[in-house]
C-alpha positions as CSV (number, residue, x, y, z in Angstrom):
1,M,130.0,32.2,168.9
2,N,129.7,35.2,167.8
3,T,126.9,35.8,165.1
4,A,127.4,38.8,164.7
5,S,131.0,39.8,164.6
6,H,131.0,36.0,162.0
7,P,128.0,36.8,159.0
8,H,129.3,33.6,157.4
9,P,130.3,31.2,160.5
10,V,133.1,28.4,159.7
11,P,134.0,24.8,161.0
12,P,136.7,25.5,163.6
13,V,140.4,25.0,162.0
14,G,141.0,21.0,162.0
15,K,137.5,20.1,161.6
16,T,136.0,18.1,159.0
17,P,133.3,20.1,157.5
18,A,129.7,17.5,157.3
19,F,129.2,19.0,154.6
20,E,131.4,19.7,151.9
21,W,130.9,22.9,149.2
22,S,132.2,21.4,145.8
23,E,132.5,22.2,142.2
24,H,129.7,19.1,141.4
25,L,126.9,21.2,143.1
26,L,127.0,24.6,141.5
27,T,123.5,24.8,139.2
28,G,125.6,27.3,136.7
29,D,123.1,30.5,138.4
30,S,126.2,32.3,140.0
31,R,123.3,34.8,142.3
32,M,122.0,30.6,143.5
33,D,125.1,29.0,143.8
34,H,126.4,32.3,146.6
35,T,122.9,31.6,148.4
36,H,123.8,27.7,148.1
37,E,127.1,28.0,149.8
38,E,126.5,30.5,152.3
39,F,123.7,27.7,153.3
40,A,126.4,24.6,153.4
41,T,128.9,27.2,155.5
42,Q,126.1,28.6,158.1
43,L,125.2,24.6,157.9
44,N,128.5,23.4,158.3
45,A,129.2,26.3,161.1
46,L,126.3,25.2,163.3
47,L,127.8,21.3,162.8
48,A,131.0,22.1,164.8
49,T,128.9,23.9,167.4
50,P,128.4,22.1,170.9
51,A,124.8,21.4,171.2
52,A,123.9,23.4,174.4
53,Q,125.3,26.7,171.7
54,Q,123.4,25.5,168.8
55,L,120.2,27.5,168.9
56,P,121.0,31.1,168.7
57,L,123.4,29.4,165.6
58,Y,119.9,27.3,164.1
59,Q,117.4,30.2,164.0
60,A,119.8,31.9,162.3
61,F,120.5,29.6,159.6
62,L,116.8,28.9,159.5
63,D,116.7,32.7,158.7
64,H,118.6,32.2,155.9
65,T,116.8,29.6,154.4
66,V,113.5,31.2,154.9
67,A,115.6,33.5,152.9
68,H,117.0,31.2,150.4
69,F,113.6,29.8,149.7
70,A,111.7,32.2,149.1
71,Q,114.0,33.9,146.3
72,E,113.3,30.3,144.6
73,D,110.1,30.4,144.4
74,R,109.9,33.6,144.1
75,W,112.1,32.8,140.3
76,M,109.9,30.5,140.0
77,L,106.8,32.2,140.4
78,A,108.5,35.3,137.4
79,T,109.4,32.7,135.8
80,G,106.1,30.5,134.6
81,F,106.0,27.6,137.3
82,A,102.0,27.3,138.9
83,A,102.0,28.2,142.6
84,S,102.0,25.0,143.5
85,N,104.7,22.5,142.1
86,C,106.5,20.4,143.8
87,H,110.0,22.6,144.1
88,T,107.9,24.6,145.8
89,D,106.5,21.7,148.1
90,Q,109.9,21.0,148.8
91,H,110.6,24.6,150.3
92,A,107.6,24.2,152.4
93,M,108.1,20.8,154.1
94,V,112.0,21.6,154.3
95,L,110.7,24.6,156.5
96,E,107.7,22.9,158.2
97,T,110.3,20.6,160.0
98,M,113.4,22.6,160.4
99,Q,110.6,25.1,162.7
100,A,109.5,22.3,164.6
101,V,113.1,21.5,165.6
102,V,112.8,25.1,167.7
103,S,110.3,23.9,170.2
104,H,112.6,20.0,170.0
105,Y,115.5,21.8,171.4
106,E,113.9,23.9,173.9
107,K,111.5,21.5,174.9
108,G,115.8,19.5,176.2
109,E,115.6,17.3,173.0
110,T,119.2,19.0,172.1
111,D,120.7,16.1,169.8
112,I,117.9,17.5,167.4
113,I,119.5,19.9,165.6
114,N,122.4,17.6,164.7
115,R,120.1,15.4,163.7
116,M,118.4,17.8,161.5
117,G,121.8,19.3,160.3
118,E,123.2,16.0,159.5
119,A,119.7,15.0,157.4
120,L,120.1,18.5,155.7
121,A,123.1,18.3,154.7
122,E,122.2,14.5,153.0
123,W,118.8,16.2,151.1
124,F,120.7,19.5,150.1
125,A,123.4,17.5,147.6
126,Q,120.3,15.7,145.7
127,H,118.4,18.9,145.6
128,A,120.5,21.3,144.7
129,V,121.8,19.0,141.8
130,S,118.6,18.0,140.9
131,M,115.8,20.4,141.0
132,D,117.9,24.1,141.7
133,A,120.4,23.2,138.8
134,G,117.2,22.8,137.0
135,L,115.5,25.4,137.7
136,A,118.7,27.7,137.2
137,Q,119.0,26.0,133.7
138,H,115.4,26.9,133.2
139,L,116.4,30.4,134.6
140,Q,119.0,30.7,132.5
141,S,116.9,29.2,129.3
142,I,114.2,32.1,129.1
143,G,116.7,34.9,129.7
144,F,116.3,35.6,133.5
145,D,118.6,37.5,135.2
146,S,118.6,36.1,138.7
147,A,120.6,39.2,140.1
148,T,118.3,42.4,139.0
149,E,115.7,39.5,138.3
150,T,114.3,40.6,135.3
151,M,113.3,39.3,132.2
152,A,115.5,39.7,129.1
153,E,112.0,39.1,127.2
154,A,109.1,39.9,129.1
155,Q,106.8,37.3,127.3
156,A,109.3,35.4,127.5
157,T,107.3,32.4,129.9
158,R,103.6,33.3,128.5
159,N,103.5,29.4,127.3
160,A,106.0,28.1,129.4
161,T,103.9,27.1,132.9
162,V,105.7,24.6,134.9
163,S,103.0,22.5,136.8
164,S,105.7,19.7,138.6
165,C,108.9,18.8,138.4
166,A,108.6,16.2,135.5
167,N,106.2,17.9,132.9
168,S,105.9,21.4,131.7
169,S,102.6,22.3,130.2
170,Q,101.7,24.5,128.2
171,S,98.8,27.5,129.4
């Protein structure tokens, strides 16, 4: 499959996607939801591709995921999350694992991309409805526009520094 002509490849017709995108996964932030839908589309295309042909798609999917997580991490920092928080930490752990997959695949462990993709499908569903939905609610509550990456009021985050996923502390 040529990813240059299909920036968002889709699974073959008749093939059930490994990860079912649904309204249940919507966070309420249109830019985040669009990025998540792209993630799901690329993941499904990857899992529908024969193992011997997956590496280029996987590398494009990895690049997309790096940008996806960087976008959310940037929003968290801009809106009062501490630099070290469990949402950002989870992104870092997932990316570290995804990057390690490439060397394993290149060493002949060609089933590893499918295993990683299946694990990501399971992980992402929970991540989107918990951490990402919480982030979207936080962004909305303080007037952060993810499309422009600007705050309605510059002072909105001064008293809310989120240091973990379970709480926020006053700074």
